[in-house]
LOLUM-527890 format. One record per residue: chain; y, z, x of N, C-alpha, C, CB in turn; residue number from 1. Coordinates in nm, 2 decimals. Glycine has a CB too. Layout:
N
+------+---------+--------+--------+----------+--------+---------+---------+--------+--------+----------+--------+---------+-------+
! gumi ! n_north !   n_up ! n_east ! ca_north !  ca_up ! ca_east ! c_north !   c_up ! c_east ! cb_north !  cb_up ! cb_east ! torza !
+------+---------+--------+--------+----------+--------+---------+---------+--------+--------+----------+--------+---------+-------+
!    A !       Y !      Z !      X !        Y !      Z !       X !       Y !      Z !      X !        Y !      Z !       X !   NUM !
...
+------+---------+--------+--------+----------+--------+---------+---------+--------+--------+----------+--------+---------+-------+
END
This chain:
136
+------+---------+--------+--------+----------+--------+---------+---------+--------+--------+----------+--------+---------+-------+
! gumi ! n_north !   n_up ! n_east ! ca_north !  ca_up ! ca_east ! c_north !   c_up ! c_east ! cb_north !  cb_up ! cb_east ! torza !
+------+---------+--------+--------+----------+--------+---------+---------+--------+--------+----------+--------+---------+-------+
!    A !   16.50 !   9.33 !  13.12 !    16.46 !   9.41 !   13.00 !   16.45 !   9.55 !  13.05 !    16.33 !   9.36 !   12.94 !     1 !
!    A !   16.51 !   9.64 !  12.97 !    16.52 !   9.78 !   13.01 !   16.38 !   9.85 !  13.01 !    16.61 !   9.86 !   12.92 !     2 !
!    A !   16.29 !   9.81 !  12.90 !    16.16 !   9.87 !   12.89 !   16.07 !   9.83 !  13.01 !    16.09 !   9.83 !   12.76 !     3 !
!    A !   16.08 !   9.71 !  13.06 !    16.00 !   9.66 !   13.17 !   16.04 !   9.73 !  13.30 !    16.01 !   9.51 !   13.18 !     4 !
!    A !   16.17 !   9.75 !  13.32 !    16.21 !   9.82 !   13.44 !   16.16 !   9.96 !  13.45 !    16.36 !   9.81 !   13.45 !     5 !
!    A !   16.14 !  10.03 !  13.34 !    16.10 !  10.16 !   13.34 !   15.94 !  10.17 !  13.34 !    16.16 !  10.24 !   13.23 !     6 !
!    A !   15.88 !  10.06 !  13.31 !    15.73 !  10.05 !   13.30 !   15.68 !  10.10 !  13.17 !    15.67 !  10.14 !   13.41 !     7 !
!    A !   15.76 !  10.11 !  13.07 !    15.72 !  10.16 !   12.94 !   15.64 !  10.05 !  12.86 !    15.84 !  10.20 !   12.85 !     8 !
!    A !   15.68 !   9.92 !  12.87 !    15.61 !   9.81 !   12.81 !   15.47 !   9.80 !  12.86 !    15.69 !   9.68 !   12.82 !     9 !
!    A !   15.45 !   9.81 !  12.99 !    15.32 !   9.80 !   13.05 !   15.23 !   9.92 !  13.01 !    15.33 !   9.80 !   13.21 !    10 !
!    A !   15.29 !  10.04 !  13.00 !    15.21 !  10.16 !   12.96 !   15.17 !  10.14 !  12.81 !    15.30 !  10.28 !   12.98 !    11 !
!    A !   15.26 !  10.09 !  12.73 !    15.23 !  10.07 !   12.59 !   15.12 !   9.97 !  12.57 !    15.36 !  10.03 !   12.51 !    12 !
!    A !   15.13 !   9.86 !  12.65 !    15.03 !   9.76 !   12.64 !   14.89 !   9.81 !  12.68 !    15.07 !   9.64 !   12.74 !    13 !
!    A !   14.89 !   9.89 !  12.79 !    14.76 !   9.95 !   12.83 !   14.71 !  10.05 !  12.73 !    14.78 !  10.03 !   12.96 !    14 !
!    A !   14.79 !  10.12 !  12.66 !    14.75 !  10.22 !   12.56 !   14.69 !  10.14 !  12.44 !    14.87 !  10.30 !   12.52 !    15 !
!    A !   14.76 !  10.03 !  12.40 !    14.71 !   9.95 !   12.28 !   14.57 !   9.89 !  12.32 !    14.81 !   9.85 !   12.24 !    16 !
!    A !   14.56 !   9.84 !  12.44 !    14.44 !   9.78 !   12.49 !   14.32 !   9.88 !  12.49 !    14.46 !   9.72 !   12.62 !    17 !
!    A !   14.35 !  10.00 !  12.53 !    14.25 !  10.11 !   12.53 !   14.20 !  10.14 !  12.39 !    14.31 !  10.23 !   12.60 !    18 !
!    A !   14.29 !  10.15 !  12.30 !    14.26 !  10.18 !   12.16 !   14.17 !  10.07 !  12.10 !    14.38 !  10.20 !   12.07 !    19 !
!    A !   14.21 !   9.94 !  12.13 !    14.14 !   9.83 !   12.08 !   13.99 !   9.83 !  12.14 !    14.21 !   9.69 !   12.12 !    20 !
!    A !   13.98 !   9.86 !  12.27 !    13.84 !   9.86 !   12.33 !   13.76 !   9.97 !  12.27 !    13.86 !   9.88 !   12.48 !    21 !
!    A !   13.82 !  10.09 !  12.24 !    13.75 !  10.20 !   12.18 !   13.70 !  10.16 !  12.04 !    13.83 !  10.32 !   12.17 !    22 !
!    A !   13.78 !  10.09 !  11.96 !    13.74 !  10.05 !   11.82 !   13.63 !   9.94 !  11.83 !    13.87 !   9.99 !   11.75 !    23 !
!    A !   13.65 !   9.84 !  11.92 !    13.54 !   9.74 !   11.94 !   13.41 !   9.80 !  11.98 !    13.59 !   9.63 !   12.04 !    24 !
!    A !   13.42 !   9.90 !  12.08 !    13.29 !   9.96 !   12.12 !   13.22 !  10.04 !  12.01 !    13.33 !  10.06 !   12.23 !    25 !
!    A !   13.30 !  10.10 !  11.92 !    13.24 !  10.17 !   11.81 !   13.18 !  10.08 !  11.71 !    13.35 !  10.25 !   11.74 !    26 !
!    A !   13.24 !   9.96 !  11.69 !    13.18 !   9.86 !   11.60 !   13.05 !   9.81 !  11.65 !    13.29 !   9.75 !   11.57 !    27 !
!    A !   13.05 !   9.78 !  11.78 !    12.92 !   9.73 !   11.84 !   12.81 !   9.83 !  11.82 !    12.94 !   9.70 !   11.99 !    28 !
!    A !   12.84 !   9.96 !  11.85 !    12.74 !  10.06 !   11.83 !   12.69 !  10.07 !  11.68 !    12.79 !  10.20 !   11.87 !    29 !
!    A !   12.79 !  10.06 !  11.59 !    12.75 !  10.07 !   11.45 !   12.66 !   9.95 !  11.41 !    12.88 !  10.06 !   11.37 !    30 !
!    A !   12.70 !   9.83 !  11.45 !    12.61 !   9.71 !   11.42 !   12.48 !   9.73 !  11.48 !    12.68 !   9.58 !   11.47 !    31 !
!    A !   12.47 !   9.78 !  11.60 !    12.34 !   9.80 !   11.67 !   12.25 !   9.90 !  11.59 !    12.35 !   9.85 !   11.81 !    32 !
!    A !   12.31 !  10.01 !  11.54 !    12.24 !  10.11 !   11.46 !   12.19 !  10.05 !  11.33 !    12.33 !  10.23 !   11.43 !    33 !
!    A !   12.27 !   9.97 !  11.27 !    12.24 !   9.90 !   11.14 !   12.12 !   9.81 !  11.16 !    12.36 !   9.83 !   11.08 !    34 !
!    A !   12.12 !   9.73 !  11.27 !    12.01 !   9.64 !   11.30 !   11.88 !   9.72 !  11.32 !    12.04 !   9.55 !   11.42 !    35 !
!    A !   11.89 !   9.83 !  11.39 !    11.78 !   9.91 !   11.42 !   11.72 !   9.97 !  11.29 !    11.81 !  10.03 !   11.52 !    36 !
!    A !   11.81 !  10.02 !  11.21 !    11.76 !  10.08 !   11.08 !   11.69 !   9.97 !  10.99 !    11.88 !  10.14 !   11.00 !    37 !
!    A !   11.74 !   9.85 !  10.99 !    11.68 !   9.74 !   10.91 !   11.54 !   9.71 !  10.97 !    11.77 !   9.61 !   10.92 !    38 !
!    A !   11.53 !   9.71 !  11.10 !    11.39 !   9.68 !   11.15 !   11.30 !   9.79 !  11.12 !    11.40 !   9.66 !   11.31 !    39 !
!    A !   11.35 !   9.92 !  11.13 !    11.26 !  10.03 !   11.10 !   11.22 !  10.03 !  10.95 !    11.33 !  10.16 !   11.13 !    40 !
!    A !   11.32 !   9.99 !  10.86 !    11.29 !   9.99 !   10.72 !   11.18 !   9.88 !  10.69 !    11.41 !   9.96 !   10.64 !    41 !
!    A !   11.19 !   9.77 !  10.75 !    11.10 !   9.66 !   10.73 !   10.96 !   9.70 !  10.78 !    11.14 !   9.53 !   10.80 !    42 !
!    A !   10.95 !   9.77 !  10.89 !    10.82 !   9.82 !   10.94 !   10.77 !   9.92 !  10.85 !    10.84 !   9.87 !   11.09 !    43 !
!    A !   10.85 !  10.00 !  10.79 !    10.81 !  10.11 !   10.69 !   10.75 !  10.04 !  10.57 !    10.92 !  10.19 !   10.66 !    44 !
!    A !   10.80 !   9.93 !  10.52 !    10.75 !   9.86 !   10.41 !   10.61 !   9.81 !  10.44 !    10.85 !   9.75 !   10.36 !    45 !
!    A !   10.60 !   9.75 !  10.56 !    10.46 !   9.70 !   10.60 !   10.36 !   9.81 !  10.61 !    10.47 !   9.63 !   10.73 !    46 !
!    A !   10.41 !   9.93 !  10.66 !    10.32 !  10.05 !   10.67 !   10.28 !  10.09 !  10.53 !    10.39 !  10.16 !   10.74 !    47 !
!    A !   10.37 !  10.09 !  10.43 !    10.34 !  10.13 !   10.29 !   10.23 !  10.03 !  10.24 !    10.46 !  10.12 !   10.20 !    48 !
!    A !   10.24 !   9.90 !  10.26 !    10.14 !   9.81 !   10.22 !   10.00 !   9.84 !  10.28 !    10.18 !   9.66 !   10.24 !    49 !
!    A !   10.01 !   9.88 !  10.41 !     9.88 !   9.92 !   10.48 !    9.82 !  10.04 !  10.42 !     9.91 !   9.94 !   10.62 !    50 !
!    A !    9.90 !  10.14 !  10.38 !     9.85 !  10.26 !   10.32 !    9.79 !  10.22 !  10.18 !     9.97 !  10.36 !   10.30 !    51 !
!    A !    9.85 !  10.13 !  10.11 !     9.80 !  10.08 !    9.98 !    9.66 !  10.02 !  10.00 !     9.90 !   9.98 !    9.92 !    52 !
!    A !    9.64 !   9.94 !  10.10 !     9.51 !   9.88 !   10.13 !    9.41 !  10.00 !  10.16 !     9.52 !   9.78 !   10.24 !    53 !
!    A !    9.45 !  10.09 !  10.25 !     9.36 !  10.19 !   10.29 !    9.32 !  10.28 !  10.18 !     9.43 !  10.28 !   10.40 !    54 !
!    A !    9.42 !  10.31 !  10.09 !     9.39 !  10.39 !    9.97 !    9.29 !  10.32 !   9.88 !     9.52 !  10.43 !    9.89 !    55 !
!    A !    9.31 !  10.19 !   9.86 !     9.21 !  10.12 !    9.78 !    9.07 !  10.12 !   9.84 !     9.26 !   9.97 !    9.76 !    56 !
!    A !    9.06 !  10.10 !   9.97 !     8.93 !  10.10 !   10.04 !    8.87 !  10.23 !  10.02 !     8.95 !  10.06 !   10.18 !    57 !
!    A !    8.94 !  10.34 !  10.05 !     8.89 !  10.48 !   10.05 !    8.85 !  10.51 !   9.90 !     8.99 !  10.58 !   10.10 !    58 !
!    A !    8.93 !  10.47 !   9.80 !     8.89 !  10.50 !    9.66 !    8.76 !  10.43 !   9.62 !     9.01 !  10.45 !    9.57 !    59 !
!    A !    8.75 !  10.30 !   9.66 !     8.62 !  10.23 !    9.63 !    8.50 !  10.30 !   9.70 !     8.63 !  10.08 !    9.68 !    60 !
!    A !    8.52 !  10.34 !   9.82 !     8.41 !  10.41 !    9.89 !    8.37 !  10.54 !   9.83 !     8.45 !  10.43 !   10.04 !    61 !
!    A !    8.47 !  10.62 !   9.80 !     8.45 !  10.76 !    9.74 !    8.38 !  10.75 !   9.61 !     8.58 !  10.83 !    9.74 !    62 !
!    A !    8.42 !  10.65 !   9.52 !     8.37 !  10.64 !    9.39 !    8.23 !  10.58 !   9.37 !     8.47 !  10.57 !    9.30 !    63 !
!    A !    8.18 !  10.54 !   9.48 !     8.03 !  10.50 !    9.48 !    8.00 !  10.35 !   9.44 !     7.96 !  10.58 !    9.39 !    64 !
!    A !    7.88 !  10.33 !   9.44 !     7.82 !  10.19 !    9.41 !    7.88 !  10.13 !   9.28 !     7.67 !  10.20 !    9.41 !    65 !
!    A !    7.92 !  10.01 !   9.30 !     7.97 !   9.93 !    9.18 !    8.12 !   9.95 !   9.15 !     7.90 !   9.98 !    9.06 !    66 !
!    A !    8.18 !  10.04 !   9.22 !     8.33 !  10.06 !    9.19 !    8.41 !   9.96 !   9.27 !     8.37 !  10.20 !    9.24 !    67 !
!    A !    8.51 !   9.90 !   9.20 !     8.59 !   9.80 !    9.26 !    8.74 !   9.83 !   9.23 !     8.56 !   9.66 !    9.22 !    68 !
!    A !    8.83 !   9.78 !   9.32 !     8.97 !   9.80 !    9.31 !    9.03 !   9.66 !   9.34 !     9.03 !   9.91 !    9.40 !    69 !
!    A !    9.13 !   9.62 !   9.25 !     9.20 !   9.50 !    9.28 !    9.34 !   9.54 !   9.33 !     9.22 !   9.41 !    9.15 !    70 !
!    A !    9.38 !   9.47 !   9.44 !     9.52 !   9.49 !    9.49 !    9.60 !   9.37 !   9.50 !     9.51 !   9.56 !    9.63 !    71 !
!    A !    9.72 !   9.38 !   9.47 !     9.82 !   9.27 !    9.48 !    9.94 !   9.32 !   9.56 !     9.86 !   9.22 !    9.34 !    72 !
!    A !   10.00 !   9.23 !   9.63 !    10.12 !   9.27 !    9.71 !   10.25 !   9.21 !   9.64 !    10.11 !   9.22 !    9.85 !    73 !
!    A !   10.36 !   9.28 !   9.66 !    10.48 !   9.23 !    9.60 !   10.53 !   9.10 !   9.64 !    10.60 !   9.33 !    9.62 !    74 !
!    A !   10.58 !   9.02 !   9.55 !    10.64 !   8.89 !    9.58 !   10.78 !   8.89 !   9.55 !    10.56 !   8.78 !    9.50 !    75 !
!    A !   10.85 !   8.79 !   9.58 !    11.00 !   8.78 !    9.55 !   11.08 !   8.86 !   9.64 !    11.02 !   8.82 !    9.41 !    76 !
!    A !   11.18 !   8.94 !   9.59 !    11.27 !   9.01 !    9.67 !   11.20 !   9.12 !   9.75 !    11.38 !   9.08 !    9.58 !    77 !
!    A !   11.09 !   9.17 !   9.71 !    11.02 !   9.28 !    9.78 !   10.91 !   9.23 !   9.87 !    10.96 !   9.38 !    9.68 !    78 !
!    A !   10.90 !   9.10 !   9.89 !    10.79 !   9.04 !    9.97 !   10.81 !   9.08 !  10.12 !    10.80 !   8.89 !    9.96 !    79 !
!    A !   10.70 !   9.12 !  10.18 !    10.69 !   9.15 !   10.32 !   10.58 !   9.07 !  10.38 !    10.68 !   9.31 !   10.34 !    80 !
!    A !   10.61 !   9.00 !  10.49 !    10.51 !   8.92 !   10.55 !   10.43 !   9.00 !  10.65 !    10.57 !   8.79 !   10.62 !    81 !
!    A !   10.30 !   9.02 !  10.63 !    10.22 !   9.09 !   10.72 !   10.08 !   9.04 !  10.72 !    10.22 !   9.25 !   10.69 !    82 !
!    A !   10.00 !   9.08 !  10.82 !     9.86 !   9.05 !   10.82 !    9.78 !   9.18 !  10.85 !     9.82 !   8.94 !   10.93 !    83 !
!    A !    9.68 !   9.20 !  10.77 !     9.60 !   9.33 !   10.79 !    9.46 !   9.29 !  10.83 !     9.60 !   9.41 !   10.66 !    84 !
!    A !    9.41 !   9.36 !  10.93 !     9.27 !   9.33 !   10.98 !    9.19 !   9.46 !  10.95 !     9.27 !   9.29 !   11.12 !    85 !
!    A !    9.09 !   9.45 !  10.87 !     9.00 !   9.56 !   10.85 !    8.87 !   9.54 !  10.93 !     8.97 !   9.58 !   10.69 !    86 !
!    A !    8.84 !   9.64 !  11.01 !     8.71 !   9.62 !   11.09 !    8.62 !   9.74 !  11.07 !     8.75 !   9.60 !   11.24 !    87 !
!    A !    8.50 !   9.72 !  11.12 !     8.39 !   9.82 !   11.10 !    8.40 !   9.94 !  11.20 !     8.26 !   9.76 !   11.10 !    88 !
!    A !    8.51 !   9.96 !  11.26 !     8.53 !  10.07 !   11.35 !    8.60 !  10.19 !  11.27 !     8.61 !  10.04 !   11.47 !    89 !
!    A !    8.64 !  10.16 !  11.15 !     8.70 !  10.26 !   11.06 !    8.85 !  10.25 !  11.07 !     8.66 !  10.39 !   11.10 !    90 !
!    A !    8.91 !  10.14 !  11.11 !     9.05 !  10.13 !   11.12 !    9.10 !  10.00 !  11.05 !     9.10 !  10.12 !   11.26 !    91 !
!    A !    9.21 !  10.01 !  10.99 !     9.29 !   9.90 !   10.93 !    9.41 !   9.89 !  11.02 !     9.32 !   9.92 !   10.78 !    92 !
!    A !    9.44 !   9.77 !  11.07 !     9.55 !   9.75 !   11.15 !    9.65 !   9.65 !  11.08 !     9.51 !   9.69 !   11.29 !    93 !
!    A !    9.77 !   9.69 !  11.07 !     9.88 !   9.60 !   11.01 !    9.96 !   9.54 !  11.12 !     9.97 !   9.69 !   10.91 !    94 !
!    A !    9.97 !   9.40 !  11.11 !    10.04 !   9.33 !   11.20 !   10.16 !   9.27 !  11.13 !     9.96 !   9.21 !   11.27 !    95 !
!    A !   10.28 !   9.31 !  11.17 !    10.41 !   9.26 !   11.12 !   10.48 !   9.18 !  11.22 !    10.50 !   9.39 !   11.07 !    96 !
!    A !   10.53 !   9.06 !  11.19 !    10.59 !   8.97 !   11.29 !   10.68 !   9.04 !  11.39 !    10.66 !   8.86 !   11.22 !    97 !
!    A !   10.66 !   9.02 !  11.52 !    10.74 !   9.07 !   11.63 !   10.75 !   9.22 !  11.63 !    10.88 !   9.01 !   11.61 !    98 !
!    A !   10.66 !   9.29 !  11.58 !    10.66 !   9.44 !   11.58 !   10.52 !   9.49 !  11.64 !    10.69 !   9.50 !   11.44 !    99 !
!    A !   10.52 !   9.61 !  11.68 !    10.39 !   9.67 !   11.73 !   10.30 !   9.69 !  11.61 !    10.42 !   9.81 !   11.79 !   100 !
!    A !   10.17 !   9.67 !  11.63 !    10.07 !   9.69 !   11.53 !   10.06 !   9.83 !  11.48 !     9.93 !   9.64 !   11.57 !   101 !
!    A !   10.03 !   9.85 !  11.35 !    10.02 !   9.98 !   11.30 !    9.88 !  10.01 !  11.25 !    10.12 !  10.00 !   11.17 !   102 !
!    A !    9.81 !  10.10 !  11.33 !     9.67 !  10.13 !   11.29 !    9.67 !  10.24 !  11.18 !     9.59 !  10.17 !   11.41 !   103 !
!    A !    9.57 !  10.23 !  11.09 !     9.56 !  10.33 !   10.98 !    9.41 !  10.36 !  10.98 !     9.61 !  10.28 !   10.84 !   104 !
!    A !    9.37 !  10.49 !  10.98 !     9.23 !  10.54 !   10.98 !    9.18 !  10.53 !  10.84 !     9.22 !  10.68 !   11.04 !   105 !
!    A !    9.05 !  10.48 !  10.83 !     8.98 !  10.47 !   10.70 !    8.87 !  10.58 !  10.70 !     8.92 !  10.33 !   10.68 !   106 !
!    A !    8.83 !  10.61 !  10.58 !     8.72 !  10.71 !   10.57 !    8.59 !  10.65 !  10.61 !     8.71 !  10.76 !   10.42 !   107 !
!    A !    8.56 !  10.53 !  10.58 !     8.43 !  10.47 !   10.60 !    8.43 !  10.37 !  10.72 !     8.38 !  10.40 !   10.48 !   108 !
!    A !    8.32 !  10.35 !  10.78 !     8.30 !  10.25 !   10.88 !    8.20 !  10.14 !  10.83 !     8.25 !  10.30 !   11.02 !   109 !
!    A !    8.15 !  10.17 !  10.71 !     8.06 !  10.07 !   10.64 !    8.14 !   9.97 !  10.56 !     7.96 !  10.14 !   10.55 !   110 !
!    A !    8.19 !   9.87 !  10.64 !     8.28 !   9.78 !   10.57 !    8.27 !   9.64 !  10.65 !     8.43 !   9.83 !   10.58 !   111 !
!    A !    8.28 !   9.53 !  10.57 !     8.28 !   9.40 !   10.63 !    8.41 !   9.37 !  10.69 !     8.24 !   9.29 !   10.53 !   112 !
!    A !    8.41 !   9.31 !  10.81 !     8.54 !   9.28 !   10.88 !    8.61 !   9.17 !  10.80 !     8.52 !   9.24 !   11.03 !   113 !
!    A !    8.74 !   9.19 !  10.77 !     8.81 !   9.10 !   10.69 !    8.96 !   9.10 !  10.73 !     8.81 !   9.14 !   10.54 !   114 !
!    A !    9.02 !   8.98 !  10.71 !     9.17 !   8.97 !   10.74 !    9.23 !   8.95 !  10.60 !     9.20 !   8.85 !   10.84 !   115 !
!    A !    9.33 !   9.03 !  10.57 !     9.41 !   9.02 !   10.45 !    9.55 !   8.97 !  10.48 !     9.41 !   9.15 !   10.38 !   116 !
!    A !    9.60 !   8.89 !  10.39 !     9.74 !   8.83 !   10.41 !    9.82 !   8.87 !  10.29 !     9.73 !   8.68 !   10.42 !   117 !
!    A !    9.95 !   8.89 !  10.32 !    10.05 !   8.95 !   10.22 !   10.07 !   8.85 !  10.10 !    10.18 !   8.98 !   10.29 !   118 !
!    A !   10.03 !   8.73 !  10.11 !    10.06 !   8.64 !   10.00 !    9.94 !   8.62 !   9.91 !    10.11 !   8.50 !   10.05 !   119 !
!    A !    9.84 !   8.71 !   9.91 !     9.71 !   8.69 !    9.84 !    9.68 !   8.82 !   9.76 !     9.60 !   8.65 !    9.93 !   120 !
!    A !    9.58 !   8.81 !   9.67 !     9.53 !   8.93 !    9.60 !    9.39 !   8.94 !   9.64 !     9.55 !   8.91 !    9.44 !   121 !
!    A !    9.34 !   9.07 !   9.64 !     9.20 !   9.10 !    9.68 !    9.13 !   9.19 !   9.59 !     9.20 !   9.15 !    9.82 !   122 !
!    A !    9.00 !   9.18 !   9.59 !     8.91 !   9.28 !    9.52 !    8.83 !   9.35 !   9.62 !     8.82 !   9.21 !    9.41 !   123 !
!    A !    8.84 !   9.48 !   9.62 !     8.76 !   9.57 !    9.71 !    8.65 !   9.63 !   9.63 !     8.86 !   9.68 !    9.78 !   124 !
!    A !    8.53 !   9.60 !   9.68 !     8.41 !   9.64 !    9.60 !    8.31 !   9.72 !   9.68 !     8.34 !   9.52 !    9.55 !   125 !
!    A !    8.26 !   9.83 !   9.63 !     8.16 !   9.91 !    9.69 !    8.02 !   9.86 !   9.64 !     8.18 !  10.06 !    9.66 !   126 !
!    A !    7.94 !   9.81 !   9.73 !     7.81 !   9.77 !    9.70 !    7.71 !   9.85 !   9.79 !     7.79 !   9.61 !    9.73 !   127 !
!    A !    7.64 !   9.94 !   9.72 !     7.55 !  10.03 !    9.79 !    7.61 !  10.10 !   9.91 !     7.43 !   9.95 !    9.83 !   128 !
!    A !    7.73 !  10.15 !   9.90 !     7.79 !  10.22 !   10.01 !    7.86 !  10.13 !  10.12 !     7.69 !  10.30 !   10.08 !   129 !
!    A !    7.86 !  10.00 !  10.10 !     7.93 !   9.91 !   10.20 !    8.04 !   9.85 !  10.12 !     7.83 !   9.80 !   10.25 !   130 !
!    A !    8.16 !   9.85 !  10.19 !     8.28 !   9.79 !   10.13 !    8.29 !   9.65 !  10.16 !     8.41 !   9.87 !   10.17 !   131 !
!    A !    8.31 !   9.56 !  10.05 !     8.33 !   9.42 !   10.07 !    8.47 !   9.39 !  10.01 !     8.22 !   9.34 !   10.00 !   132 !
!    A !    8.54 !   9.31 !  10.08 !     8.67 !   9.26 !   10.03 !    8.67 !   9.11 !  10.02 !     8.79 !   9.31 !   10.14 !   133 !
!    A !    8.71 !   9.07 !   9.89 !     8.71 !   8.93 !    9.87 !    8.84 !   8.89 !   9.81 !     8.59 !   8.89 !    9.77 !   134 !
!    A !    8.89 !   8.77 !   9.84 !     9.01 !   8.72 !    9.79 !    8.99 !   8.67 !   9.64 !     9.06 !   8.60 !    9.87 !   135 !
!    A !    9.08 !   8.71 !   9.55 !     9.07 !   8.67 !    9.41 !    9.19 !   8.58 !   9.37 !     9.06 !   8.79 !    9.32 !   136 !
+------+---------+--------+--------+----------+--------+---------+---------+--------+--------+----------+--------+---------+-------+
END
């Protein structure tokens, strides 16, 4: 074959292989970035739910004795599985499966220690300046 004797077929094969590797490498990077963005988005949704809890606790505290707030978390397509631990050190910590915990600062430290789950509803009540959280 004339192309083989001159080395053109081998050079063409190497060039096509190089282009294929560049395209595959780009696709791997793209898939990796998409997976990273998905994980970041899921963690952001859990953070938003934590902020929702913190806002409800702070609102009940600021508005004084007898004030209560009911909170519910999205179900269905918008459901995010998380656990939130409220403690009397003034922090709410969101735990999302296989991710780093997310701490959120609260205004008050007068609060009963409670664990909240994403599949439940809760009432946050201010009783004489102390925040109580009960499942409803």
